[in-house]
C-alpha positions as CSV (number, residue, x, y, z in Angstrom):
1,M,-10.9,1.0,-16.0
2,I,-10.8,-2.4,-14.5
3,G,-11.6,-2.3,-10.7
4,L,-9.1,-4.2,-8.6
5,K,-9.7,-6.1,-5.4
6,V,-7.8,-4.2,-2.7
7,A,-7.1,-5.1,1.0
8,V,-6.3,-2.3,3.5
9,L,-4.3,-3.0,6.7
10,T,-3.9,-0.3,9.3
11,V,-0.9,-1.0,11.6
12,S,-1.4,0.7,14.9
13,D,-1.3,0.0,18.6
14,T,-4.0,2.6,19.3
15,R,-6.4,2.9,16.3
16,T,-9.9,1.5,16.2
17,E,-12.4,1.4,13.3
18,D,-13.8,4.7,14.7
19,T,-10.4,6.4,14.8
20,D,-8.7,4.9,11.8
21,R,-8.7,8.0,9.5
22,S,-5.8,6.8,7.3
23,G,-7.3,3.5,6.5
24,Q,-10.7,5.1,5.9
25,A,-9.1,7.7,3.5
26,L,-7.6,4.8,1.5
27,V,-10.9,3.0,1.4
28,E,-12.7,6.1,0.2
29,R,-10.1,6.8,-2.5
30,L,-10.0,3.3,-3.8
31,S,-13.8,3.0,-3.8
32,S,-14.1,6.4,-5.6
33,A,-11.6,5.2,-8.2
34,G,-13.8,2.1,-9.0
35,H,-11.8,-0.5,-7.1
36,H,-13.3,-3.0,-4.6
37,L,-12.5,-3.4,-1.0
38,A,-11.5,-7.0,-0.5
39,D,-10.8,-6.8,3.2
40,K,-9.9,-4.2,5.9
41,R,-8.2,-4.9,9.2
42,I,-6.4,-3.2,12.0
43,V,-3.4,-4.9,13.6
44,P,-1.0,-4.0,16.4
45,D,2.5,-3.0,15.3
46,D,3.9,-6.5,15.7
47,V,6.1,-8.1,12.9
48,Y,4.5,-11.5,13.2
49,Q,0.9,-10.3,13.3
50,I,1.4,-8.0,10.3
51,R,3.2,-10.8,8.4
52,A,0.4,-13.3,9.1
53,I,-2.3,-11.1,7.7
54,V,-0.3,-9.9,4.7
55,S,0.8,-13.5,3.9
56,A,-2.8,-14.7,3.9
57,W,-3.8,-11.9,1.6
58,I,-0.8,-12.6,-0.7
59,A,-2.0,-16.2,-0.9
60,D,-5.6,-15.2,-1.5
61,P,-6.5,-15.1,-5.2
62,E,-9.3,-12.6,-4.3
63,V,-6.8,-10.0,-3.3
64,Q,-4.8,-8.2,-6.0
65,V,-3.5,-5.2,-4.1
66,I,-2.5,-4.7,-0.5
67,L,-2.2,-1.3,1.0
68,T,-0.8,-1.0,4.5
69,T,-0.7,2.3,6.5
70,G,1.4,2.8,9.6
71,G,4.5,1.4,11.2
72,T,6.9,2.8,8.6
73,G,8.7,5.3,10.8
74,F,11.7,5.0,13.1
75,T,10.2,4.6,16.5
76,G,10.9,1.4,18.5
77,R,7.7,-0.4,17.5
78,D,7.6,0.7,13.8
79,S,8.1,-2.7,12.0
80,T,6.0,-2.8,8.9
81,P,8.9,-2.7,6.4
82,E,10.6,-5.6,8.2
83,A,7.4,-7.6,8.4
84,V,6.4,-7.1,4.7
85,G,9.8,-6.8,3.1
86,A,10.6,-10.4,3.8
87,L,7.5,-11.5,1.9
88,L,8.2,-9.7,-1.3
89,D,9.4,-11.4,-4.5
90,K,10.4,-8.1,-6.0
91,R,10.7,-4.6,-4.6
92,I,9.5,-1.5,-6.4
93,E,12.4,0.8,-5.6
94,G,10.9,3.8,-7.4
95,F,7.8,3.8,-5.2
96,G,9.6,4.9,-2.0
97,E,11.8,7.3,-4.0
98,L,8.8,9.0,-5.7
99,F,6.8,9.1,-2.5
100,R,9.5,10.9,-0.7
101,Q,9.9,13.4,-3.5
102,L,6.2,14.2,-3.4
103,S,6.2,14.2,0.4
104,Y,9.1,16.7,0.5
105,Q,6.8,19.3,-1.0
106,E,4.5,18.9,2.0
107,I,6.7,18.1,5.0
108,G,10.2,19.0,3.9
109,S,13.2,17.0,5.1
110,S,11.2,15.1,7.6
111,T,10.3,12.8,4.6
112,V,13.7,11.1,4.9
113,Q,12.2,9.2,7.9
114,S,9.6,7.6,5.7
115,R,10.4,3.9,5.1
116,C,7.5,3.3,2.8
117,L,8.0,0.6,0.3
118,G,6.3,-1.2,-2.6
119,G,6.7,-4.7,-4.1
120,M,5.2,-7.7,-5.7
121,A,4.5,-11.1,-4.1
122,N,2.6,-13.9,-5.8
123,A,1.2,-11.6,-8.5
124,T,-0.1,-9.3,-5.7
125,V,1.2,-5.7,-5.5
126,V,1.9,-4.4,-2.0
127,F,2.4,-0.9,-0.9
128,C,3.4,0.1,2.7
129,L,2.5,3.7,3.5
130,P,3.1,5.9,6.5
131,G,0.3,6.2,9.1
132,S,-0.7,9.8,8.6
133,T,-3.8,10.6,6.6
134,G,-1.9,13.2,4.7
135,A,0.8,10.7,3.6
136,C,-1.9,8.2,2.5
137,R,-3.5,10.9,0.4
138,T,-0.2,11.9,-1.1
139,A,0.6,8.3,-2.0
140,W,-2.8,7.7,-3.5
141,D,-3.2,11.0,-5.3
142,G,0.4,11.2,-6.5
143,I,1.2,7.6,-7.4
144,L,-1.4,4.9,-6.7
145,A,-4.4,6.4,-8.5
146,E,-2.5,6.2,-11.8
147,Q,-0.5,3.0,-11.1
148,L,-3.6,1.1,-10.2
149,D,-5.6,2.3,-13.2
150,S,-5.4,-0.2,-16.1
151,R,-5.7,2.7,-18.6
152,H,-2.6,4.6,-17.5
153,R,0.2,4.6,-20.0
154,P,2.9,3.7,-20.7
155,C,2.7,1.2,-17.9
156,N,0.9,0.5,-14.6
157,F,0.7,-2.2,-11.9
158,A,-3.0,-2.9,-12.6
159,N,-2.2,-4.8,-15.8
160,L,0.3,-7.0,-13.9
161,V,-2.2,-8.2,-11.3
162,I,-5.1,-8.7,-13.7
163,P,-4.9,-12.5,-14.5
164,E,-5.9,-12.3,-18.2
165,R,-3.5,-9.5,-18.9
166,G,-0.3,-10.5,-17.1
167,T,2.0,-8.5,-19.3
168,H,3.8,-5.2,-18.7
169,D,3.0,-2.8,-21.5
170,V,6.2,-0.6,-21.8
């Protein structure tokens, strides 16, 4: 497996490094899988602050994957999909669909309120996950662990963001 450089952004008006369980769960999982933490930050649920950080990471050749957690629901301040969606070159429609299918097994019909999304921007893969620790585990264990593993067949996103590979092996 080729370890990727992953940045983690927690979107929350209330979390701190001490209380950010979702961001920490993602860091633990990506590290255990052999990936490298490129950066980790916490930002308030504000479209422009989210967009500024994600834009900088998309432009940074040292970041291959961006994982955000939080801000994907329907409350008034939830704005991660609006902030990140505008930055994507291509959307990964199947990511949200598969996440909701997996999540349904755990939380039932409440999963319809998840506005998680995935996409590509400047050869960087971006996934926006809900803010709950359980949802982050579901996304990692059920989708991201395989899709960020260069050995997974018939295809994966890792091989798209590794500069020397750059081809989709389907």
